[in-house]
N, C-alpha and C positions, 0 to 999 in steps of 0.2 A: 850639284848631285852627289849622292852617296857613292862612293868607291863600289863598283860593282861586288866585291867580295865581302861586302857588308849586308848587301840587298838583303827584302825578306825569302828572296829564296832560297837563300843561301840558311837563314835561320829556321827558318823549316825545316828543312834536311838535317840540319844539325837535331834538329827534336827530336825527330823521326826515324834517325840512324844512328845515334849515339849510344855505345853498349854500356856495360856495367862495368863502371870502375872498381880495382880493387883494392887499393892500397889509398890510405888516408892523404889528402889533396890542402886542406889548411894545417898549418902549420899548429902546433900547441900552444906556442909563443902568442900569434895571433890570437886565435880562440879567446886565453886567459885575458889578454890585454882588450879585446871587446868587451868582456864581460866586466872589467873594471869599470871600462867607460860608462856601458850600463848601470852599474851600482852606483855611481856618481852621478847619473843623472833621472834618479825617480826609474831605473829598471825594477823587475823584481823576478826575473826568471829567465835563463835561457838553455835553450834544447837544441844539439847539433845532431842530424844524424847522418851519415854517411854511407852509400851502399846502404841502406835500411837496418842499419845498425846506429844504435845510439853512443855515439862519440862520447856527449860530455852534456851534464845535465844540472844546473844546480838553481837553486830560489833563495831568494834573500830577500834583505829591506822588509822580513816579516811574512812574507807570502810563504804556501804550503802545496806541494806537488798535488795534493787532491783538493785545491781551492780552485772551484770553478770560477769564470771571469768573464765579463762584458769584452768581446771584441769587435764589438760594435760595427765598422763595416767590412772589416771582414767576413763579414756575413756576406755581403754582397758576390764575392768569388763564387760560394755554392752556387747561386744563381744563374752566372755565365755559362758554368757547367753543365747545371741542370738542361740550358737553353739548346746545347749544342746535342745533348743525348735527346731532347725532344725533337730536335731536327734528324737526327740519328734515325730514331721511331716515327717519324713522318708523322709525328703531333702536328709542328711546326716549320714554316721555312724560313732564316734568320733576312731574308731580302724580301719577305712578302710584306706588303701594307699593314698596320695595325688596321684599318681602317676597314680590313675585310673581316675581322672578326669583332672589331667595335664600330660600328655604323654609325652611331653618333658621331663620329667623327670626319664622316665625308661629306658635309658643307662646310668644314670649315679650311680656308685655300691653304694652310700651313699643316693641319692636322695630316688632313688627308694624303700628304706625300709622305709621312713619316712610317721608316720601315721600322721591325722588330731587333735590327741589327743597329740603328739608331738609338733605340730606347738602349739598348745594353752598352754602347759607348756612351752616351751620355752628351748623345749631340742630335737630340729628335729636338731642339727649340723649346721645352718645354720648360715654363717658371719652374724653381727649385722645389717647392710645396712643403718646405720643411717645416710653416707654421701649419700647414695641413695635416700631414701626415704626423709631427711629432708632439703636434698640440692636445689638448684635451678635449675634443670634439666627440662625442658620443656615438656619431655616422660611420657609416661604412667607408673606411679609410681609403678600399681599393676604389669604389665609387668618387668618392672626393678627386683620385689622380686624374680618373678621367675627363672631369670636368674642369686639370687645371687649362690656363689660358697656355699658347705656346706664343711667346715673346720674340721670337728668333724663326728663322727659316732654319730648318734640316739643314747640318753638315756644316752650319757658318760659324758655332762658338761651341766649346766645351762647356756644359754648365751641370756643375757638380749640385748634385741632391735626390732627394729619396724619390722624388715624382716618379722620375724613369722607368725605376724598377717594380713602384706601386703599379702602374698602366699594364709593366709586362705581365706581372701577376694576374693584373686581372684578364690579360689576354689567356694565360693558362686557365685560369678559371671557366672561362667559356669553351675552350678547347675540352677540358677535361671533364667538363658536366655528362658529356654521355659517355664516357669509360665510369663514371660511378665513384670519381674520385677528385680529390683536391687538391694545389699545387702544393701543398705542405706534406699531403700523405704522398705523394707522387715522388717529392724531393727525399723523404724517409727512406721509402722503396728504394731507390735507384743509387741513394749516396748515404747516408747515416747509416741505416742499419747494415750495409754492406760492409763500410769501413771501421764499424764496432764503434764509431762516434754516440758517447752519451752528451744532450742538450738539455742541460739541468735548468734552464731556463728560458723561455722564447717573449719576448716582447710581442705583443699583440694588440689587436683595436675590441673595442665591445661588443663585437661580431665572433671573435673569435680567429681572424685573419693577421696569421703571423708576419712581421714588418720585415722586407727582406733586403733592408737597406741597410739595419744595424738590430737584429734583433735576439741572435744566437750567445749564449752563457755557455762555456765547457773547459775542460784544463787544456791547460797547454798540450799535454801527451796527446790529447781528443784531437786538437788541431793539428799537429803535427801527420796524423795519420793521413788529414787531406792533403798536405805538401807531398808525401811518399805517394799517392798517388799521381799526382801530377808530374814530380821526377820519374817514375816508374812509366810517362808517359801512358794514363790510363788502366794502369793491370793492377792488380789487386787480388792476393790470396789464388793465382792461377786463374784470375778469372779475369777478362777484360771487361772493364764496367764502364769504359768509354774509348771508343775508337781514337787510335792515335791519330789519325788524318780529322779526326773530329774533335779531338780536343786541342790541338795547334790552332783552331779559328779564333779561339782566346786569347791569344798572344800577337795578335795584328794591329797597331796600332790606326790611327786616322791623323790626315794631315792637321788637322786643329789640335791634335794632341797626340804626339806619338809614343807620348808616353803610358797608355792606355786604351787596353782592349777589351769589350765584352768583362768588364768587374774586374778586370788585374791592372795592375802595374806594372810597366814591363821598361828593359831598360835597352829594347834592340836600336836607340839611335844613341847612344854613348859614345861610337866611332865615327860619327858624322861630322866634318869639319865645322859645324856651327853649334853642336852638342853643348847643351848646358844642365848645370845641374840643377834640380828642383828639389825642395824639400817639400814633399808634398804636404805634409800637416801645415807647417808655416802657410805654406802660399794660401791653403783653405781657408785659415784665420783671418785673410786681409780682408778688407771692408772698403770698395765692394769687391767681392770674390773675383781672381782672374778667369777671363774667359780663352783667353789665348796663350797655349802652351805649347808652340811651336819650338821645334828640337830640344823639348826638354828629354832627359833621362834620369834616372835616377843615380846614378854613380859613375861617374867615370872608371873609377878601381875596380870596380865590380864586373863578373862576366857579362857579353851582350845580352845570353840568356837569362840573367836572372830574372825571374818573376816573383813581384810581391804582391801579397794580399795584406790590405793595410786598413788597421784601424785606428779611432782617435786612442788618446793617451798612449801611443807607443806600442800600442798591439801592432806585431809584425809576423806573418808569415812568408820568411823570402827562400825561396828555390830555384836551383839550377839543375835542371835537367843533365846537362853535358857532365857534369860532378857527381850528379846522382846525390845531391844535397838538398838536406833542409833543414831550416835555421827558424827556432820558435823566440821572439822576443817578447815579453809581457813587462809591462810599464803602469807607472800609475799617474795621475797627474803632474805636470812640470812643464818646462819650460825649454830645457836644454841640451836634450835628445835631437841629434840629426843621423837621419839615415848616411848621408852619402860621410860623413865623419865615421860615424860606425862601422860604414861598408870597406871602408880606406881602412881602417885598424882589422878587419877581419879576414879579408883577402889579401892583406899586403905580402905574405909569404906562397899565398897559394899557388898553387901547379892549375893552369887552366891558360885556353889559347883560342883564337879568334878565326885562327887560318882554317878555311877550310880543306876536308881531305879530296883525294882525287874522285871516290866515291859520288861525296856529296856534292862534287860539281858538275857531275853529268845531268846533262838538262833533259834527256828522256822522262826521268819521273816527274819531272815539272808539273804537263797538264794534271796526272791524277791528283798530282797535292793540291794542285789548285780550283780541285770541282767545287770548294767552300768560297772562293774568293774570284765568283762573279762581279763584273763591271755594274755599278749600283747605277737606279736611274738618276 
């Protein structure tokens, strides 16, 4: 049993109530040491923002600031946020059955029980879809994803792969059709344009459907804008692009993988007595790919509210709302970078704490906070 002060109600309260921090919380020595660690292990860039101010920005090993990079699975997190925006606007409900929108699933005993939340948590039971989505088939890959087999019961395993998000985007395509827009246009209107992000290239299928699992190319500076949105709890440029109590829904893990929620990697389990540090990129390279991520966390040395948008080749966007901190790390193909090692260096001298304040302990606010966490069937 997790000690009560480290449970999800406390983490949600921290996200929603923490105020702006005015002083630097990472030491100059730890930032410099983290950059040196990165440079020696295929890293090419590092950006540190505290309180909305760029404190550190460096490009190395041949990379330039204006050079866009494929962020791979860092793309996924944009769609987690898009999902809670869509729920807030009444387009969908996270706990609705996918089969309500995709009737083809109603006759399958496993698929008909899957919810949209299951898709975004990668616990739907669908096979990975790597070959179907990333292969060279000329077919509409949203349609291909709908036809993927459910090889597990929903919630029984964490299966990492592009299939879940492809199906989610097919749900979005059908729901948005009556509004005369596509899921890519909806994403652009709700997040990309307001944040001032330039996507220099989108990976897409032959029908123009962008790939939500690993499609975006952008600069590190642009990616940091998304990180700023998260650490500001959905506020950007004086506007609340995402209600804070909607955005926090993205950072709730599952029993099978407490380190993953709605397309973000999270560190909320780090204080659990049985917590184990998991290097995600190494784990995902294993054959067969692990399905049980119980007690997983990213780093025992980093804050509990650390959130990560993670892509292949060490593309990372680390976010800590309680510290108003966003850190971009860019890399290239290699094998020696480890998240837990990097984060332990970065936060070595950091000022952060996980003890809730008296205000955060108040139970009266919890029913409102949990409107998006209804018990799943």
